[in-house]
DOVO-801396 format. One line per 8 residues: their letters; for each residue x, y, z of C-alpha. Coordinates in Angstrom, 1 decimal, decimal comma. Each point is the difference from the previous one (the first is absolute). Layout:
a = X Y Z; ...
END
This chain:
milrwlpw = 137,6 110,4 98,3; 1,8 1,8 3,1; -1,7 -2,2 2,5; 1,9 -3,1 -1,5; 3,5 1,6 1,3; -1,2 0,8 3,3; -0,3 -2,5 2,7; -3,8 0,7 0,9
kyvirraa = -0,3 -4,0 0,7; 2,3 0,2 2,8; -1,1 3,5 1,4; -3,5 -1,4 0,6; 1,2 -3,0 1,6; 2,0 1,4 2,3; -2,4 2,6 0,9; -2,7 -2,8 0,4
hahgfldp = 2,0 -1,9 2,3; 1,5 2,9 2,1; -3,6 0,5 1,5; -0,5 -3,4 0,1; -2,4 -0,5 -3,1; 0,1 -3,1 -2,5; 1,6 0,6 -3,2; -2,7 1,0 -2,8
lsilgrlg = 2,1 -1,0 -2,5; 0,3 -3,5 0,8; -3,7 -0,1 1,0; -0,9 1,2 -3,5; 2,6 -2,5 -2,0; -1,7 -2,5 1,9; -3,5 1,3 -0,8; 1,3 -0,5 -3,7
nfaqpsev = 0,5 -3,5 0,6; -3,9 -0,9 0,1; -0,1 1,1 -3,9; 1,4 -0,3 -3,3; 2,7 2,3 -0,8; -1,4 3,2 -1,9; 0,6 3,1 -1,6; -2,9 1,6 1,9
tepvellr = 0,0 -1,1 3,8; -3,2 2,2 0,9; -1,4 2,3 -2,2; 0,4 3,8 0,6; -3,3 0,8 0,1; -1,1 -2,9 2,2; 2,8 1,2 2,5; -1,4 3,9 -0,1
aglvfhar = -3,7 -1,1 0,5; 0,9 -2,4 2,9; 1,7 2,9 1,7; -2,5 2,5 -0,3; -2,5 -3,0 1,1; 1,8 -0,5 3,0; 0,7 3,5 0,4; -3,6 0,6 0,9
glintrai = 0,0 -3,2 1,9; 2,5 1,7 2,3; -1,9 3,2 0,4; -2,5 -2,5 0,7; 1,7 -1,6 2,9; 0,2 3,0 1,9; -3,5 1,9 -0,5; -2,0 -3,1 0,3
qnnldwvw = 0,5 -1,9 2,8; 0,5 2,8 2,3; -3,2 1,3 -0,3; -2,2 -2,6 -0,6; -3,0 2,4 1,7; -0,1 1,6 -3,4; -2,5 -1,3 -3,1; 2,2 -1,8 -2,2
pywverqf = -0,9 -1,7 -3,7; -1,7 -3,4 0,0; 2,9 -2,0 -0,2; 2,2 1,4 3,2; -3,2 -0,4 2,0; 0,1 -3,7 -0,8; 3,7 -0,6 -0,1; 0,8 1,7 3,0
nprdpsfi = -2,7 -1,4 1,5; 1,2 -3,6 2,1; -3,2 -1,0 0,3; -0,8 -0,3 -4,3; 0,9 -2,3 -1,9; 2,1 2,2 -2,2; 2,2 1,0 3,1; 3,7 0,4 -1,1
prgfsfsh = 3,1 -0,5 2,9; 2,0 2,8 -0,1; 2,9 -0,2 2,4; 2,8 -1,0 -3,0; -2,1 1,5 -2,9; 2,1 2,5 -1,9; -2,8 2,2 -1,0; -3,6 0,1 0,4
inlshrnw = -1,7 -0,7 -3,2; -3,5 -1,1 -1,2; 0,5 -3,7 -0,4; -3,5 -1,3 0,8; -2,8 2,7 -1,6; 1,3 1,0 -3,2; -3,3 0,8 -1,5; -0,9 2,9 -2,0
tavgvpdc = -2,2 0,7 -2,5; 0,9 3,0 -2,8; -2,9 2,2 -1,4; 0,5 2,2 -3,0; -1,1 1,1 -3,2; 1,9 -1,6 -3,1; 3,1 1,4 -1,4; 0,5 2,1 3,1
pflplvdp = 2,9 -1,3 1,9; -1,3 1,4 3,5; -1,2 -2,7 1,9; -1,7 0,4 3,2; 0,3 -2,8 2,7; -2,8 -1,7 1,8; 0,9 -2,0 3,4; -2,1 -2,8 0,9
tglvtpfi = -1,7 2,0 2,7; -0,9 3,2 -2,2; 3,8 2,1 0,9; 0,2 1,9 -3,3; 3,9 0,8 -1,2; -0,5 2,4 -3,0; 3,5 0,6 -1,0; 3,0 -2,7 -0,3
dgwsldgw = 1,8 -0,3 2,9; -1,8 2,8 1,8; -2,3 0,5 2,7; -3,5 -1,4 0,3; -3,8 1,2 1,0; -1,7 -2,1 2,9; -4,1 0,5 0,9; -1,2 -0,7 3,2
ilredgtr = -2,8 0,8 2,2; 0,4 1,4 3,6; -3,3 0,2 2,3; -0,7 2,3 3,0; -0,1 -3,2 2,5; 3,5 -0,6 -0,7; -0,3 -2,9 -2,5; 1,9 0,0 -3,2
llpsklke = 0,2 -1,9 -3,3; 3,4 -0,3 -1,1; 0,2 -2,4 -3,4; 3,3 -1,2 0,5; -0,3 -1,0 3,4; -3,3 -2,3 -0,6; 0,7 -3,6 0,8; -2,1 -2,4 -1,8
nkeihqnl = -0,3 0,0 -3,9; -4,0 -0,3 0,4; 0,5 3,7 1,2; 1,6 1,1 -3,1; -1,7 -0,7 -3,6; 2,1 1,3 -3,2; -1,3 -0,2 -3,3; 1,2 1,6 -3,9
ilepdgfa = -3,2 1,0 -1,6; 0,0 0,6 -3,7; -2,2 2,5 -2,2; 0,3 0,8 -3,7; 1,8 3,0 0,7; 3,1 -1,4 2,7; -0,1 -1,5 3,7; 0,4 0,9 3,1
vetqvkkg = 0,9 -2,1 3,1; -2,6 0,1 3,0; 1,1 -1,1 3,5; -2,8 -0,6 2,5; 1,4 0,2 3,7; -2,5 -0,9 3,0; 0,3 0,2 3,7; -3,1 -0,7 2,2
dmtlksrv = -2,6 2,7 -1,4; 2,7 1,8 -1,8; 0,3 -0,3 -4,2; 2,7 1,7 -1,6; -0,3 -0,7 -3,7; 2,8 1,7 -2,4; 0,1 0,2 -3,9; 3,4 0,9 -2,2
evilndge = 0,4 0,7 -3,5; 1,8 1,9 -2,5; -1,9 2,5 -2,6; 0,9 2,5 -2,4; -0,7 3,5 0,5; 0,8 2,0 -3,2; 2,4 -2,8 -0,9; 1,7 0,2 3,9
pyciirye = -0,2 -2,8 2,1; -1,3 0,3 3,7; -0,2 -2,8 2,3; -3,5 0,1 1,5; -1,0 -1,2 3,5; -3,5 0,0 1,7; -0,7 -1,2 3,1; -3,2 -1,0 1,4
aksrkpgw = -0,5 -0,4 3,8; -2,9 -1,3 2,1; -0,1 0,3 3,6; -3,1 -0,6 2,6; 1,7 2,8 2,4; 1,4 3,4 -0,8; 3,5 0,3 -1,4; 2,2 0,9 -2,9
vavslrpy = 1,8 -1,2 -2,8; 3,8 0,7 0,2; 2,4 0,0 -3,2; 3,5 -0,5 1,5; 3,2 0,9 -1,9; 2,3 -2,9 0,5; 3,7 0,0 -0,5; 0,4 -3,8 -1,6
npegvsfv = -1,2 -2,3 -2,5; -0,5 -3,5 -0,9; 4,2 -0,2 0,7; 0,6 2,2 2,8; 0,4 3,4 1,0; -0,1 2,7 -2,6; 1,2 3,2 1,0; -2,3 3,1 0,9
ksvhfhpg = 1,8 3,1 1,0; -2,7 2,1 0,2; -3,7 0,7 -0,5; -2,2 3,2 -0,1; -3,5 -0,2 -0,1; -1,7 2,9 -1,6; -3,7 1,0 1,2; -1,0 2,1 -2,5
qaiwting = 0,9 -2,3 -3,0; -0,4 -3,2 2,1; 3,3 -1,3 -1,5; 3,2 -1,8 1,6; 3,3 1,3 -1,0; 2,5 -3,2 0,8; 3,4 0,7 -0,5; -0,7 2,9 -1,7
epcvrfve = -2,0 -1,2 -2,8; -3,8 1,0 0,1; -1,5 -3,3 -1,1; -2,8 -1,0 2,4; -3,5 1,5 0,0; -3,3 -0,6 1,9; -3,6 0,2 -1,4; -1,5 0,4 2,8
pveshavs = 0,4 2,4 3,3; 2,4 -0,9 2,6; -1,0 0,6 3,1; 3,2 -0,5 2,0; 3,6 -0,7 -0,8; 3,1 -1,2 2,3; 3,6 -0,2 -1,0; 2,6 -1,8 1,6
eyrqgdvl = 3,4 -0,4 -0,2; 2,4 -3,1 0,9; 0,8 0,9 3,9; -3,6 0,7 0,8; -0,9 -3,6 -1,8; -2,9 -0,7 -2,3; -2,3 2,4 -0,6; -2,8 -2,4 1,5
sqlphpsp = 1,1 0,5 3,4; -1,8 3,8 -0,3; -3,0 -1,4 -1,8; -3,4 0,6 0,0; 0,6 3,0 1,6; 3,1 1,9 -1,0; 1,5 3,6 0,9; -1,7 2,7 -2,4
nlyqtqck = 1,9 1,1 -2,5; 2,7 -2,5 -0,6; 0,4 0,2 -3,5; 3,5 -0,4 -0,8; 3,5 -1,8 1,3; 3,7 -0,7 -0,7; 1,4 -2,9 1,0; 3,9 -0,9 0,2
vemataaa = -0,2 -3,7 -0,1; -2,7 0,7 -2,9; -2,6 -2,4 1,5; -2,8 2,7 0,2; -3,5 -1,1 0,1; -3,2 1,6 -0,5; -3,8 -0,4 0,2; -3,0 1,8 -1,2
lfplddkg = -3,4 -0,4 2,1; -3,8 -0,3 -1,8; -2,7 0,0 2,3; -2,6 -3,2 -0,7; -3,5 1,6 -0,2; -3,2 -0,4 1,8; -0,4 -3,4 -1,5; 3,5 -1,2 0,6
rgvvtvqv = 1,0 0,3 -3,3; 2,8 1,5 -1,6; 1,6 0,9 -3,5; 3,4 0,8 -1,0; 1,6 0,6 -3,0; 4,0 0,6 -0,5; 1,5 0,9 -3,7; 3,7 -0,4 -0,4
klhkdket = 1,9 1,5 -2,7; 1,9 -2,8 -1,7; 1,9 1,9 -2,8; 1,9 1,7 2,9; 2,0 -3,2 0,3; 3,5 1,7 -1,3; 1,9 -3,7 0,5; -2,6 -1,9 -2,0
ldrfgkky = 0,2 2,9 -2,6; 3,9 -0,2 -0,1; -0,5 -3,6 -0,3; -2,3 -0,4 -2,9; 0,3 3,6 -1,2; -2,9 2,1 -1,3; -0,7 -1,8 -3,3; -3,3 -2,2 2,0
kavpwqka = -3,4 1,2 -1,6; -2,5 -1,8 2,6; -2,6 -1,5 -2,0; -4,1 -0,9 1,6; -0,4 -3,6 0,7; -2,8 -0,6 -2,2; 2,6 1,2 -3,3; 2,7 -2,5 1,3
laetcsls = -2,2 -2,7 0,4; -2,3 0,1 -3,3; 2,3 -2,3 -2,1; 0,8 -2,7 2,6; -0,7 -3,2 0,4; -3,1 -1,7 2,0; -0,7 -2,8 2,0; -3,2 -1,7 0,7
vpdtrfqn = 0,0 -2,9 2,4; -2,6 -1,3 2,8; 2,6 0,3 2,9; 0,0 3,4 1,0; 3,4 -0,3 2,0; 1,7 -0,8 -3,3; -2,0 2,7 -2,0; 0,6 3,0 2,9
lfdiavrs = 3,8 -0,9 -0,2; 0,7 0,1 -3,6; -2,0 3,4 -0,2; 2,2 1,3 2,9; 3,0 -1,4 -1,5; -0,6 1,6 -3,6; -0,3 3,8 2,5; 3,6 -1,1 1,8
lllhspge = 1,9 -0,8 -3,7; -1,8 3,6 -1,3; 0,9 1,9 3,7; 3,6 -1,3 -0,1; 1,3 0,9 -4,0; -0,5 3,6 -0,6; 3,1 0,0 -2,2; 2,4 -2,4 1,9
vfpgpyty = -1,4 -3,0 1,8; 0,6 -0,8 3,4; -1,1 -3,0 2,1; -1,0 2,0 2,9; -1,2 3,4 1,5; 2,2 0,7 2,5; 3,0 -2,1 0,9; 0,4 -1,7 -3,7
krfwfrda = -1,1 3,6 -1,5; 2,9 -0,4 -2,8; 0,7 -1,8 -3,0; 1,8 -3,9 -0,6; -0,3 -1,6 -3,4; -1,1 -3,2 1,7; -3,2 1,6 1,6; -0,4 1,7 -3,2
afmldall = 0,4 -3,0 -2,4; -3,3 -1,8 2,1; -2,1 3,4 0,7; 0,2 1,0 -3,8; -1,0 -3,7 -1,4; -2,8 0,2 2,4; -0,9 3,5 -1,2; 0,0 -1,3 -3,7
avnlpdrv = -2,4 -2,9 1,3; -2,6 2,3 0,9; 0,5 2,0 -3,4; 1,7 2,7 1,0; 2,7 0,1 -2,6; 0,7 3,7 -0,5; 0,8 0,4 4,1; 2,9 -2,9 -0,7
rrtleifp = 1,5 1,7 -2,8; 0,4 3,3 1,4; 1,9 -1,7 2,8; 2,1 -1,9 -2,7; 1,4 2,9 -1,3; 2,0 1,3 2,9; 1,5 -3,5 0,3; 2,9 1,3 -2,3
ekqtvmgy = 0,5 2,8 2,5; 0,7 -2,6 3,1; 2,5 -2,1 -2,2; 3,8 0,7 0,3; 2,6 0,7 -3,0; 0,7 -4,0 0,5; -3,5 -0,9 -0,9; -0,8 -0,6 3,7
flsqegew = -3,6 0,5 0,9; 0,5 1,4 3,6; -1,9 0,4 2,8; 1,9 -1,2 2,5; 3,7 -1,2 -0,6; 0,2 -4,0 -0,2; -3,2 -1,2 -1,2; 1,0 -2,2 -2,4
dsngeaiw = -4,3 -0,8 -0,9; -0,6 3,6 -1,3; 1,2 0,6 -3,2; -1,9 -3,7 -0,6; -3,0 1,8 1,4; 0,3 3,0 -2,1; 0,5 -1,7 -3,4; -2,8 -2,4 1,1
iinrycev = -3,0 2,5 0,8; 1,3 2,1 -3,3; -0,4 -2,8 -1,9; -3,2 -0,7 1,6; -1,5 3,1 -0,8; 0,9 0,1 -3,6; -1,5 -3,8 -0,7; -3,4 0,7 1,5
trssapeh = -0,3 3,6 -1,8; 1,5 -1,3 -3,0; 2,6 3,1 -0,3; 3,5 0,4 -0,5; 2,1 1,3 2,3; 1,1 3,6 -0,6; 3,6 0,1 -0,6; 1,3 1,5 3,0
llnavrrg = -1,5 -2,9 2,1; 1,4 -2,5 -2,6; 3,4 1,3 0,1; -0,6 -0,1 4,3; -1,4 -3,6 -0,4; 3,5 -1,1 -2,5; 2,2 1,4 2,6; -1,8 -1,5 2,9
aewicrkr = 0,2 -3,1 -2,0; 3,6 0,2 -0,7; 0,4 0,8 4,1; -1,7 -3,6 0,6; 2,4 -1,4 -2,2; 3,1 1,4 1,2; -0,7 -0,2 3,7; -0,5 -4,2 -0,4
irggkder = 3,0 -1,9 1,6; 2,6 -1,4 -2,7; 2,7 -2,5 0,4; -0,3 -1,2 3,4; 0,8 -2,9 1,6; -3,0 -0,7 1,8; -2,7 -1,7 -2,2; -2,8 1,0 2,3
veglfpag = 0,5 3,7 -0,8; 1,7 0,0 -3,2; -2,6 2,4 -2,1; -1,9 1,5 2,4; -0,3 3,0 1,4; 3,0 1,0 3,0; -1,5 -0,1 3,6; -1,9 2,8 1,0
fsaehlgp = -3,2 1,0 2,6; -2,5 -1,0 -2,7; -3,5 0,9 1,1; 0,9 0,7 3,9; -2,2 -2,2 1,5; 1,7 -3,2 -1,3; 3,3 -0,3 2,2; 3,8 1,4 -0,1
ndfyywdd = 1,7 0,4 -3,1; -0,3 -2,6 -2,2; -0,2 -1,2 -3,3; -3,8 0,1 -0,3; -2,1 -2,1 -2,8; -2,5 2,9 0,2; 2,9 2,7 -1,1; 0,6 -2,6 -3,0
fwgvaglr = -3,5 -0,7 -0,9; -0,6 3,6 -0,1; 3,2 0,4 -2,7; -1,3 -2,7 -2,1; -3,3 1,4 -0,3; 1,6 3,5 -1,0; 1,9 -1,3 -2,8; -2,5 -2,1 -1,3
aaaalfdr = -2,5 3,7 0,3; 3,1 1,4 -1,5; 0,0 -2,1 -3,0; -4,0 -0,1 -0,1; 0,2 3,9 -0,4; 2,9 0,2 -2,5; -1,8 -2,7 -2,1; -2,8 1,9 0,1
dgyaqeae = 1,4 3,3 -1,3; 2,0 -2,1 -2,8; 3,3 -0,1 1,7; 0,2 -3,7 -0,6; 3,8 -0,3 0,5; 0,2 1,4 3,4; -3,4 -1,9 0,6; 2,0 -3,2 -0,5
rfrreadd = 3,0 1,1 1,9; -2,1 0,5 3,4; -1,8 -2,7 -0,8; 3,3 -2,4 -0,1; 0,9 1,5 3,3; -3,4 -0,9 1,5; 0,3 -3,3 -0,6; 3,7 -0,2 0,8
fqqaidrs = -1,2 1,7 3,6; -2,9 -2,8 0,3; 2,6 -2,8 -1,1; 2,2 1,3 3,0; -2,7 0,6 2,5; -1,4 -3,8 -0,5; 3,1 -1,4 0,3; 0,8 1,8 3,2
ialtqkeg = -3,8 -0,8 1,1; 1,1 -3,7 -0,6; 3,2 -0,3 1,6; -1,4 1,5 3,1; -2,9 -2,3 0,2; 2,5 -3,2 -0,6; 2,3 1,5 3,0; -2,3 1,0 2,5
glgravpa = -2,8 -2,6 -0,5; -2,7 2,2 -0,7; -2,1 -2,1 -2,3; -1,6 2,5 -2,6; -0,3 2,9 2,0; 1,9 3,4 -1,0; 1,8 1,5 3,1; 0,7 3,8 -0,1
aprrrmds = 3,5 -0,3 -1,2; 2,5 -2,6 -0,9; 1,7 -1,5 3,5; -3,0 0,8 1,9; -2,4 -2,4 1,9; -3,9 0,0 -0,8; -0,8 3,2 2,3; -3,1 2,8 -0,1
gavgslaa = 2,5 1,9 -2,6; -0,6 -2,6 -2,7; -3,6 2,0 -0,3; 2,2 2,2 -2,6; 1,0 -2,8 -2,5; -4,0 -0,2 -0,5; 0,9 2,9 -2,2; 0,7 -2,5 -3,2
syplklyp = -3,7 -1,3 0,4; -1,9 3,3 0,8; 0,3 2,6 -1,6; 2,9 -1,0 -2,2; -1,9 -3,4 -1,3; 3,9 -1,0 -1,3; -1,3 -3,7 0,8; -2,9 -1,9 -1,1
ladermle = -3,3 0,2 2,1; 0,5 -2,5 2,3; 3,7 -0,4 0,4; 1,2 -2,6 2,3; 2,4 2,5 1,6; -1,8 2,8 0,2; -3,7 -1,9 1,6; 2,4 -2,1 2,8
talylrkh = 2,0 3,3 1,0; -3,7 1,5 0,5; -1,1 -3,2 1,9; 2,9 0,1 2,1; -0,9 3,6 0,9; -3,2 -0,5 0,8; 0,7 -2,9 2,6; 2,9 1,5 1,8
hsvrgaff = -0,5 3,8 -0,5; -3,5 0,3 1,1; -1,8 1,6 2,6; -3,5 0,9 0,2; -0,3 -1,8 -2,9; 1,9 2,5 -2,3; 3,8 0,4 -0,9; 2,4 1,0 2,9
qdmihsgi = 3,2 1,9 -0,7; 2,4 -0,9 2,5; 2,9 2,4 -1,9; -0,3 3,6 0,9; -3,6 0,2 0,0; -0,8 -2,6 3,2; -3,5 0,2 -1,3; -2,7 -1,1 -2,0
nayltlhi = 0,4 1,1 -3,5; -3,2 0,7 -2,3; 1,5 0,4 -2,8; 2,5 -2,6 -0,3; -2,7 -2,3 1,1; -1,8 1,2 -3,1; 3,0 -0,9 -2,0; -0,2 -3,7 1,2
aqvllrag = -3,6 -0,3 -0,9; 0,9 1,2 -3,1; 2,4 -3,0 -0,4; -2,5 -2,1 1,2; -2,7 1,4 -2,5; 2,2 -0,3 -2,7; 0,7 -3,6 0,9; -3,4 -0,9 0,3
daghfelv = 0,1 -0,3 3,6; -3,4 0,5 1,8; 1,8 1,5 3,1; 0,5 3,3 -1,5; -3,2 1,1 0,9; 0,4 -0,8 3,5; 3,1 2,4 0,6; -2,1 2,6 -2,3
ekvvdlas = -2,7 -0,1 2,9; 2,8 0,0 2,9; 1,1 3,1 -1,8; -4,1 1,5 0,0; -0,2 -0,8 3,8; 3,5 1,8 0,7; -1,1 3,4 -1,1; -0,8 2,9 2,0
ptgqwpea = -3,4 1,2 0,6; 0,8 2,6 -2,6; 1,2 -2,5 -3,0; 3,9 0,6 0,7; 2,8 -2,1 0,8; 3,3 0,7 1,6; 2,9 -1,2 -1,5; 0,4 -2,8 2,7
ihphtlgg = -2,3 -0,9 2,5; 0,5 -0,7 3,8; -1,2 -4,0 0,2; -1,7 1,1 3,5; -1,4 3,6 0,2; -0,5 -0,4 -3,8; 1,0 3,4 -0,2; 3,1 1,0 -2,3
cmgdghha = 3,2 -0,3 1,3; 2,4 0,7 -3,6; 0,2 2,6 -2,4; -2,9 2,3 -1,0; -3,4 -0,3 1,6; -1,8 0,7 -3,3; 2,0 -2,5 -2,4; -0,7 1,0 -3,5
wasaewvl = 2,1 -3,0 -1,8; -2,5 -2,0 2,3; -3,1 1,4 -1,8; 1,9 -0,8 -2,9; 0,1 -3,3 0,5; -3,5 -0,5 1,0; -1,0 1,7 -3,4; 2,3 -2,3 -2,0
mirslfli = -1,7 -2,7 2,3; -3,7 0,7 -0,9; 1,4 0,1 -3,6; 1,3 -3,3 -0,1; -3,1 -1,7 1,3; -1,5 0,5 -2,8; 2,5 0,9 -2,7; 3,7 -1,6 -0,1
eeedslil = 2,5 1,0 -3,1; 2,2 -2,6 -1,2; 2,0 0,4 -3,5; -2,5 -1,1 -2,4; -3,2 -0,3 1,8; -2,4 1,4 2,6; -1,5 -2,4 3,2; -3,2 1,3 1,1
cagiprkw = -1,7 -0,2 3,7; 2,6 -2,7 0,7; 0,2 1,6 3,9; -3,8 0,7 0,4; -1,0 -2,2 2,9; -3,0 -2,2 -0,3; -1,7 2,0 2,8; -0,3 3,2 -1,9
ldqgsplr = -2,0 -1,8 -2,6; -2,1 -1,9 2,3; -1,6 3,3 1,1; -1,5 0,6 -3,6; 1,2 3,5 -0,5; 1,5 1,1 -3,6; 3,8 0,7 0,8; 2,1 2,5 -2,4
fgptptrf = 3,6 1,2 -0,3; 1,2 2,6 -3,0; 0,8 1,9 -1,7; 3,6 -1,4 0,4; 2,9 0,5 -2,3; 1,6 -2,9 -1,1; 3,3 -1,0 -2,7; -2,8 -0,9 -2,3
gtvtvhvr = -2,7 2,6 0,4; -2,3 1,5 2,8; -2,3 -2,6 1,8; -3,2 -0,3 2,1; -1,1 -3,0 1,6; -3,4 -0,7 0,9; -1,0 -3,2 2,3; -3,9 -1,0 0,2
pekgrvkv = -1,3 -2,9 2,0; -2,8 -1,5 -1,4; -1,7 -3,4 0,9; 2,2 -2,7 0,2; 2,3 2,1 -2,3; 2,4 2,7 -0,1; 0,2 2,8 -3,1; 3,2 1,5 -0,5
aweadwkg = 0,4 2,7 -2,5; 2,8 2,4 -1,4; -0,3 3,3 -1,2; 3,4 0,6 -1,6; 1,5 2,7 -2,5; 2,9 -2,0 -1,7; 3,1 2,3 -1,1; 1,6 -2,9 -1,8
pqprievr = -0,1 -4,0 -0,4; -3,3 -1,8 1,7; 1,8 -1,7 3,1; -1,2 -3,3 1,1; -2,7 0,4 2,6; -0,4 -3,0 3,0; -2,4 0,4 2,4; 0,4 -1,8 3,2
legaetae = -2,4 -0,1 3,0; 0,1 -2,0 3,4; -2,2 -2,9 -0,7; -0,1 0,3 -3,5; 1,6 -1,8 -3,1; 2,4 2,2 -1,4; -1,1 1,5 -3,4; 1,6 1,7 -3,1
rpakgiaa = -1,6 2,4 -2,4; 1,5 1,9 -2,5; -0,6 3,9 0,7; -1,8 2,1 -2,6; -1,2 2,9 0,9; -2,7 -0,5 3,0; -0,3 -3,7 0,7; -1,2 -2,2 2,5
vaidrv = -0,4 -3,6 1,3; -1,8 -2,0 2,1; 1,6 -2,4 2,7; -2,0 -2,9 1,6; 0,6 0,4 3,7; 1,4 -3,3 1,5
END
């Protein structure tokens, strides 16, 4: 409070002018003019994350460009190479950060928060924000295979191997007659997680496999102050922690501190007994060498203790209890389709969701390894879709812990959509499991719904915003602070969900109160949209917010159709908005988000596809196929994708929200839930049917019961069958297939309908 009485603004302005700087307060004031006035200009969480991000970028600025003779990670080798399409000039760049290849794949086991990362050339980062391990081949004749420096993609092959007891990332790199293959996975040993890296090398000439300790990761520099190799135990102690063990005997070893340069300069014949070093700059490097045999082959196995990751333990506590993959996957929904790309991406997405839900759910293993209600709503809905309600329930149990005394479900300040998302997914869980919310959760819903009611603008003079939520930064990628319809639609959905929850538990009076408030809120939105369309000449399309022209931020307004279904199947406003986005904001056939992301967005492309599918527009499948094409070789999507390099350019490189959207999209191809009906097979493409192979999806919980859909193409006909365990009144079943007449049949246990193909 005392700051109000101090002339601090005058002091800042005076100091700035005295040193020849522009007045920072004047600049900040002008920045605010681009957004609507809001109680939260920028959330502290985002500011903190941004400062940390660019602080590392400043370190990168000092460390990388002055030492380009070092071996740097994949993204640096390309982004700093003037001959590479990924090159980014840096003369006026404030900080040097990964802007063109934010690609990595997490490995792990279910219910364990430790998620090592593997980059596109096999660099392994075992701990969040930590150092990395790299594998090289060094030959006696001086030739080297350094994976991150290979220029052509044909020399690098990476994929994800799915197995009943887990999965692994395999990377194979080739240069001339040298081949290095790495396999990275996480295993449980007596309940403790270990990252296992296995290198297999081949060379026609004598040489060594080198395992090198690198003071960086996919974001940039990560400090290594000390490294000590213990020959008797074959262990590296890094920054005081004994965490890396070599299974095979180490023939020779080298270390280097920053002023000496990269340890590579000492190889392959280092001075003897170079076992440890301390580096004042904290850029120590090290390498352990293993000889190839007389056939030019070598195998090296590295074990890393993950439970030594104190930062992750502090963040997630010691409550985790990792479970084997077979147990975690035992009850999950399965998919069977003739397109192996779709099949593999679905199976991988299910595993991604399991990895990112060890109690809390988080949308990424690195940059986004924290909780947001927005991402959680979609990810938990996807976990329900693949028949994992118990995993959803345990996450919902922690929601009240994240609620303020005023009823605000807080993941970060200024998100007016979070309450609607939290209540919507709680109700979604209860309706598909046919269960009542426990009292503590119902009390949280009550407080959350009342917060929505209080938060709305009342008694304003502007009809376009009367009854809406205040201006905020919303989903962050929609633009400057504004009165976003995305927030409002989620508010309505939250109130309707609260009404359904209280109805289910017999609180008719409260249910009716929230239902009336939801109706009033919806009328306010519809009135605002109508005024905005009329004044802006927008036709039937819905912009991101009142007073806004149509732009890529309008993708947020599609929430009214998907996932919330506040409007009918073929609502003109939603369909016209989706078609506008396809026409004006597509790159490589997928949605390009100009706001913030500045990249192709896989999960928002699927939002558009969901709206088109729900409206009966066959263009949905073209978008789905584009998303398939954008997947990485390991079946992942970064949050946003560079339109030229096709590398990640925003957010996490392994984005679990995108995985969730893939699961939900596949489900919608087979089954769409509406208020009183199920629509089957509306999204299945005719080319799948033409192959003659049977299709299957299920079991997947719905509000009506658990359903499995079977599709069997026959001679000139298609047989659609469904198995269902109805938990209440049987819904109307509508079967829609491309090129076939629509058919309706009552649902009675196991039923089938044969449809003549057109």
